[in-house]
C-alpha positions in Angstrom: 84.4 103.3 125.9 87.6 104.5 124.1 89.0 101.8 121.8 92.5 103.7 121.4 93.0 105.1 124.7 96.6 104.6 125.8 97.6 103.1 122.4 101.1 104.5 121.3 101.0 103.7 117.6 98.7 103.3 114.5 99.2 101.2 111.5 98.6 102.5 108.0 98.3 100.0 105.2 98.5 100.8 101.6 97.1 98.0 99.3 97.8 97.5 95.5 101.5 98.1 96.3 103.1 95.5 94.2 104.4 98.1 91.5 105.6 100.6 94.0 109.1 101.4 95.0 108.9 101.4 98.8 111.9 103.2 100.6 114.0 101.2 102.8 112.6 101.3 106.4 109.3 102.8 105.4 107.3 99.8 106.4 106.6 96.0 106.1 106.0 94.7 102.8 103.7 91.7 102.7 105.0 88.3 101.4 103.3 88.6 98.0 104.0 92.4 97.7 100.4 93.5 97.5 100.4 95.7 100.5 102.9 97.8 102.8 102.1 98.4 106.4 103.7 101.5 108.2 103.7 101.5 112.0 103.6 105.2 113.1 104.6 105.5 116.9 103.5 108.2 119.1 105.7 111.3 118.4 107.3 109.8 115.3 107.4 112.0 112.2 105.5 110.6 109.4 106.1 111.4 105.7 102.7 112.5 104.5 104.0 113.6 101.2 105.7 110.3 100.5 102.4 108.4 101.5 100.3 110.6 99.3 102.6 109.9 96.3 102.5 106.2 97.0 98.6 106.3 97.5 98.2 108.1 94.0 100.7 105.7 92.3 98.7 102.7 93.7 95.3 104.3 92.6 96.6 104.8 89.1 97.1 101.1 88.7 93.5 100.2 89.5 
């Protein structure tokens, strides 16, 4: 059985995000600011360099 067959998007969630500057329109920020979730649509460009930088920033605060 394929769990993702036919799905046209994927969510990417970055935790420990309260100290990050998230660009406008990048994703939804949780109400307490501890995570940001970006919904990547099929065929949509995704800024991997930005995500990598945000992930590194979040990891440095652990």
